[in-house]
N, C-alpha and C positions, 0 to 999 in steps of 0.2 A: 504494500500500500504506500502511496506517495503522501507527502504532506498535504497536497491539495485534496486528495481523496479523504484524508483524515479530517480536514476542515469541513468538507461536505457532510461527513457523518456527524460532526459536532453540531453543525447548523440545523440539520433536520428540516430544511426548507430549500427550495430551488432558487438560486440566484445565478446571474450570468457569470460566465468564465472570467470576464473582465473584472468584475467585482471581486471575485476570489483571488485573481492574480494580483490586483492592486493591494488588497488587504495583506496578502502574504508578503509582497515586496515591502510595504510600509512597515511590517513587523520584522523585517530582516530574515524572513524564512524563505528558503528555496523550495518552490512548489514541486519540482520533480524529484527532490531527494527522498530517500526512503524514510518513512515515518518510524520512529522508535518511541518507546515509553518516555524517554528523556525529553521528547518534544511535546508531550501532552499539555503542559502548562502554557507554553507559548501558543500552541494551536487553539486552546480554549480561550486565551486572552485575545487572540486575533479574531475570534468569532463574535465577540461582544459588540464591537462597532458595526459590524455587518448587521447583526440582529437589531441594533438600535436604529439603523437606517431604514429597516423595514417598517418600523413604527410610523414613519412619516410618509410612507408610500400610500397613495390613494387606491381604493378599490376601483377596478376598471372592468368595463363590459363592452364587448364589441361583437355584434352578431349573436351567435349562440355560445360565445366564449367569454368567461369572466375570470378575473384574478382577484382574490381577496385573502387577507391574512387574519388569523385568529390573534388579535393584538394581545389578548390576555395570556395566551399560550406563549407568545414571543416574549412578553414581559417576564413571565415565569421562568423562561429559559435564561434570560439575561440575569435574573436574580439568582438562579441556581449557580451559574458560572461565576458571578461576582462574589457570592458568598463562599464558594469553594476556595477562592484565593484572597479573601478579605479585601476586596476592591470596593470600599464603601462609596466611592464616587459614582459608581454605577447602580447602587442600590436605591438611592433617592435622588433622581436627576432633577427634580423640581425643588428649588429652595423654598424653605418655609420662612415667611416674614411674620414677625410678631412685634408688637409694640408694648412698651412698658410705661405706664404713667407714673410720673414722679410728682407728688403733690407738694 
């Protein structure tokens, strides 16, 4: 199995080859190299931005063909990967604003 094939198996959704290649290159991973267990963390971390980009994709329909994503499932996948490596930046991407009144 190559690193690219490992990334596909982690994503569990279909994305274009260009998206896969860019994500691997951005992460410093050679797509055609043989995947080993030592590569698991880097491949998992490489998958997170791809999954996040899917959350902003609109559902599309044309003719009898449609593409849509289960956004809750994608968010759960991101959370699972982020929790696995203590990547708290990916766990709550929306900042919480609170105010405190001082009398």
